[in-house]
N, C-alpha and C positions, 0 to 999 in steps of 0.2 A: 743623598737622603731626596732632594725634592722629586728626584728619576722614579720613589718606590710606590709614591704616596698612588698615582692614576694605578699600576698593578694591583694596590692591597683593593682600591674601587672596589676592579677586576673581580679581583676574589671573593671578595661579602655579595657584591652582586650573586656569582656564579653560585654562591653555597647557600644565596637566597633561593634560589628555582631550584635547586634540591630537596631542600627541605621543602616548595609549596608542592615541588611531585610528591615528593614522600607524606604529605598533605593526602594526596590525595587517592593516591594507594590506599591508604587507611583505608580511607572513606568508603570505595567499595570493599575493602577487606571483611568493617562493618557491616554492611549492605546488603554482600550477600553468609555474608552467619542469620544474620535478621530473616532473611528469606528462608533462608537451611531452617532452621529451629520452626520458623511459620509455620513450613513445609507439616515439620515433623509434629509438632501440638498440634492439626490441623486433624493430623489422623489419628492420632495418638486416639484425640477426639469422638474422630466416626468411630476407631474399633472399641470405646469404652464404652460411647452411647449403642453399639448392635449390641455393643454382649449384654443390656443391660438392658435392652429391651427386647431380650433372647429371653433371659433370663426369670423379669415380668411374667414375659407369653408361658415360660414351662411353667412358670408357676401358677398362674391365672389358668391357666390349663386343667397343671393336679387340682386347681379345687374346681375349679368347673365338675369333672373327672369323678371326685369323693361328694363332693354334692347330686350331682344325678345318682352315683351309687342308692346316698341316702334315701333317694327318692323310692328308686325299686325297692326298697327292705321291708317303707310306710309301706309302700302300697302294695305289697307281700302279706302287710300288718290287716291295713284295711280287710282284705278281700276277706282274710284269713280269718277275722271277725265278722263277716262276713250273717252267719249262722246263727253267732247269740243275737247281733242286731233282729233278726228274721223271728227272733224266738222272743222280742221282747214285746211286736208289735205284733205274734198271728192271731191274738185274740180278733183283733183287728179286717183282720181278712178273715175267715173263721164266721165271719159276723155278716159284713159281705159278701160270702158267699152262701148262709144259710144251715152252716156248722158243718158243709160235707167236703172230704178231701184233707189237703193241709198244707200251709203260704203255702205261698211259691217264693223262687230269691226274689231278692229286694235289690237292687242293682245296686250297692252303695258306690261300686268306680267311678258314675258317673256322675259322684260331688267332691271324688278326687282331692281337689283341687281347694276347695272351702272346706273340708272336713280335717284336710288334713293338714289349713293351715295355720295352725297352730307351732307348726314346729320346718314353719320356713317364715321368707323374710317377714319386715313392718307387713308389707302390702296385707300379704299370708294371715298374719296375726288379724289386723285389722278384720277378714272375711269370716276369721275363726269366729273373733269372738263378737259378729255382727247372729254367724248363722247361730252359737251357741248362748251366749248371753252373759257372757261371764269376763271378766275381768284376767287378762292375763297377765299382768305386770306381779300379781303376789306369784306366778306361777314363779318355778325354779329349774337352771339349765335347758332352756326353751328355746326354738326360734332357732337363727343363722343369721349370719350378721355377714357382711362383704363379699352376697352374693346370695343366689339363690336357684330353688329348682321347677318347673313348668314336667308335671306332666297329665300323661293322655295314654287310658287303659281301656280296652276293649276288649272285648271276651270276646277267643274266636271260633267260639263254638254258634254265634253268630252267624257265620258265612257256612259256605258250600268250602267243603272239603274234599279234596281233587285226591288227598291223600288218601283213600278208602281200597281204590281198584290196589291198590300192594296189602292189603289184608288174602288176599290168593280170589277166595271165594266166590262164588256168584252174584249168592243172596250181596253181597256191598257193590262190587261191581254193578251191576241190574240197576238198584238201588241209585248207586254214581249218572248212572247213564241216564235213568228220569228226571238227573237232578240238571243237567246242565240240559237238555235237551228244554227241557219246561225250558230251564234259564233264556236257551236263544228262539226259542219258537215264535216267540212274536213279525208281526210284519214289516214291519216297519223294520228288522233286521235283516230284510232279501236279499239287499241288495246288497252285501254287507261281503255272501257269499256264494254271488251272482260273477264277483270281479276275481281277479289275481290276487289271490294272498303277497304274504314277504316274500315267499322262496320263486314268484311268476307264477307257482300253481291255482288251480283250481281247489278249494277244499271248502264245501257242506257244509254242513251244521250233523248232521250224521257223522261223516270225514274225522271230524274234528275231535268227536268224542271218543269214535274207536281209536283216536289217534293217546290222545286224554288215561282212556286205559289202559292201553297197551301201554305207555314211557310206563308207567309205575307198576303196573302186576308182574309176579315173577315168571308169567312163561315165554312161548315165542308162540301165540296159536295169537291168531287179529281174533280179536272181539269186537263182533257187531251188535252198531247200537241200533239198528233198526228192529222195534217190536216185532215189526213181520217178517222177520226174518225167522229159519230153522236154526236151529239148538243145534243139530248135526252137524249144521251150512258154516255156524261164527263158531261153531269146536273144535274145527278140522284144520279150515282153511290155516295162512304162514301168512306172522306178519305184513304189510307191507315193507316193500325194501326201499322210501322213501329217500331216505337221511341216506343212504350211502350215495343216491343220484346228486347229491348236493355240488353243490364247487368246493367247497371247501366240505370232506365227508363226516360225520360221528358217526359213532352207533344210540342206539335204541338204550335205553336205562335197564327198564326192567327191574327199577327198586324206586323206595317213594324217592320225592319226590321233598330237596334237604333244605329249600328255601324260599320262597316268592320267586324269586328271577332266573326262576329253575323251568319255570310254567315259558318263560319265551325261550322256549326250544325246542319243545313239538311244536310239532308242524302246523297251520293256518295261524299259529296266533302272535301279530306285526299290533300293529301302534296301534291302528284302531280294533281290535279284540283287548288289546289291552287295557286300553278308554272307554269300552265299554261293558266289560264283562270281570278284568280283573276288581284292577283300581280306577275306578272312575275321577276321583281330584287325590291326587297323590299328598297333598297338604292334606288328611283327613284320611285318616286312618280311618273312620269310620264307616265310612262311608263306601269303603274295600268288599268286595261279594266274596269273593272269592282267599281261600285259605287252604295252610297243605299242614295245619298241627288240629288239634275242635278232636274232639269223639266223634265228630259222624252225621250225628241230627243234630238239627238245626234250634236255637231257641228260639224261635216265636216271636219272645218277647220281648228282643231284645234285637232279632236281625234285621235291619232297616229293607223299608217294601220292598225294590225287588227283587231280593230274595227271600220274603215270602214268595209274591210272586207265584215266583216259580218254581217254587214249593209243591205250590197248588195245581200251577201246572205239567208239574211231575206228577203227582195222580190224577190230573182231571184234566187230559192234554184235550178236553171238548169241549170243555168250560164254558163259557159266553165270553169271562173275559180273557180268554187266552184266544181268544176268534175277533174279538172286539176291541177295536182301540180303544173305543168309544169309551166302554166297559174297563177296561182295560187303564184308563189314567185318571181313572176316576177312583178303583179301587187303590191304585196308588199313593193319590194323593191324597186320602182315609185315612190309610197306616203312616202316612210323610205327617198331615196335626194329629195323629193319639198320642205319636209320640211326644210331641210338644204340648199338646193341651196335659195328658198325663203322670208329665216331670218325671217317667220314667220308672212310677208304680207298674206291675202287670199287670196286662190286661186279662191272662190269662191262666190260669189255676192248671188244666193240664195240659197234655195232649190234647186229649177225649174231650175235653169247653173249643180247643181250636177247629179241630171236623165239626163239627157240632159250629161254631158260631158261620166257620165257611155253610155249612145248608139253610141259614138262615139261621138259627134256633142260640138259649141262647140270650145274654146280655147286648152280646156286639155282633147276633147275626141280626134282629131290628134294622136295625143302625143303616144295617151296610143295603140294606133291602129296601128302606125306604131313600136310600141313593139313587138306587135306581136298578143294583146289581142284580143279578139271579142269582141263587142257591147256587152253589156246588155238588154239581153230584159229583162221589171220586168213584172210579172203578174199582178202590178196597179199601176200604176205609181203613181197617187194620193197617195195612203198610203204611197210605199216610203216617196214619199215628208212632210207627217206629221211624219216620224220617226225623221226629221233631219230637223235643223238648223244650220247658218250661225253666231247667236252671244250668250253670254253662261249668265249666270242670276248670280249663285253658283258656287265659287270656296269655295276650301282648301288653305289655308295660312299656311305652315311649316314654323316657325321663333326659330332659333334658340340663345340664349343670350350664346355670347364666353366672359371671364374671362381667360386671361391671370397671370398667377404664376410662383414659383418658381419650376420647375422643375415638374408642371404638370397643369393642366388647365379643366376650372370648365361651362361649359354648359350647358343652360334651354333651351328644348326646350317645344314649342307652339303648338300648332296641333288645327285652328280654323276655322271653318265651315259657311263661309256668302254667305247670299243669298240677292240679290241684285233683288228679283222680282218687288218690294213693293217704288224699296229707291226713294226716289225726286233728281234733277239736287244739285248739289250742289248750299249751299244760296238761299232754298226750304227748309229746314228740324228747328228743334228746333236750335230758341234763330234767326230765321229771320220772319218775318213777311210772306203772303204770296204774298207780291210782289218781293221778292226775299232781302228787306232793314233789315237793323241789330234792331231789337227791346227790348225797356226795358235795364234792367245792365242782366237779367240773360237769353231773349228773349225769347218772346212769339210760341209760335206752331203757325203753320200754321192755319188759321181764326178766332186767338181771337183779341183781342178787341186791338189795340193801347195804348200801351202807360199800360197795367198791365203784367207783366213780372211774368217766369212762378214762381219763390221764391221773398213772396214778406214780409214788416219786420211786418205784422198782420197776426192773420189767419183767416182772410177774405178772403187772395190772395192767400194761400196755399194752393186753392181747389181745384173748375174748372184748370184754367191753369196751375196746375200741375200736372193735370192726363192727361188732355193735350197730355202736351208734356211731360208725361215718356214713353206714344200711339204712339206718333206721330212718324213716319218713320225718317227714319236714314240716309240722305243723304251716310254715309259709311257702308250700309243695316245693316243687324239685323243676330248675332250669333247664330246659331243654333247648334252649337255643340263647346264643348271643355275643352280640354284635353293635362294637361301639365305630364311633363314629366321631 
């Protein structure tokens, strides 16, 4: 029994050592488990955060899109209401003109941010209240929460329309050639045409002018913009094969331009040409000079100074303001300042009034003469009158939907071009009868029988009325271009 005690002690020591070793293994296993769980939780948190951020981003993008869409529709409503606004203040303009002619178009779109502020966020509400002097807190369903829309409306009829050549008639092509040559006529632009263009070729103003017209016209005949060229020579020569000789060849379109970006494909149009004659300030579409939409006539009441100068030089290429840089600068400065002084009010009541002013007559003519600008003698006053207008019908609407967020801001831009040339007066479109009265549950198209709604309960009513309603002119104009960014 005495010898058993040492053995028992040794056994106990061994047992204690085994227990200690087992405790270490358990600790390692626990630490490993905690590490794995930590990694899994971190991964789950990252995935959840990413999914939440993505969901919030998609939500804000959708909200921003529909805020921009709301801005587009409100802008269409504002433009459609312009004739009503014009009629209300017509007596004032008739008093200014001595009772002659009719009241000119009022550029209400220049004040869209303030006029439509009642439907915007709190900042827009405040601007509208300061403009109209009303308390919007008494109104219902006004304004939006959680974001806003920003609007810029540009009348495309204030630009030089390079799609006039697509009409195919010699008159439109000649008018476009005159406008392009007038735009590029100044002496300060000559160095640009004496250097190699973007395709490493030499393209002067006449060549680029012809390239514009040949790109859009439907024939294969070369159009010579040189006014000294004979009609026979310009009508029988084939279009040049410039585009087939490029490193990456392509064919001339021989159809209308679909977008502004397509202008870059025309011969001689590089970054310098684009920044000078097409879009001088990309962030400000009101400064843009050319367009692929519009009626063809330039609205001299809303056109920028450079476009007005081009129109004058198209009708009178030998005028002093077209050949004298000092007078040209004075002319551009005057019209740039005049638009600021008048706050959007039209300077000319008719195209003839514009021609008279350039001749030193009327209300504006003597002011130009007092500034040292010599009266302009047009080659043909009748042709110049046909180039200009005092009313716009095609508009670009740039609407930005903005949704603020934590450390970021979601923006969605929609660019829509709306044509109001066939738009009836408000109250005479889909949903109204021919006399302007409301009709049916969904409305009758103009000329349809009373009581036949655009959409009915049976298939018999979903026929002629629905088709007529779909093709009937809309008081809000016709959207001819739509792009969302």
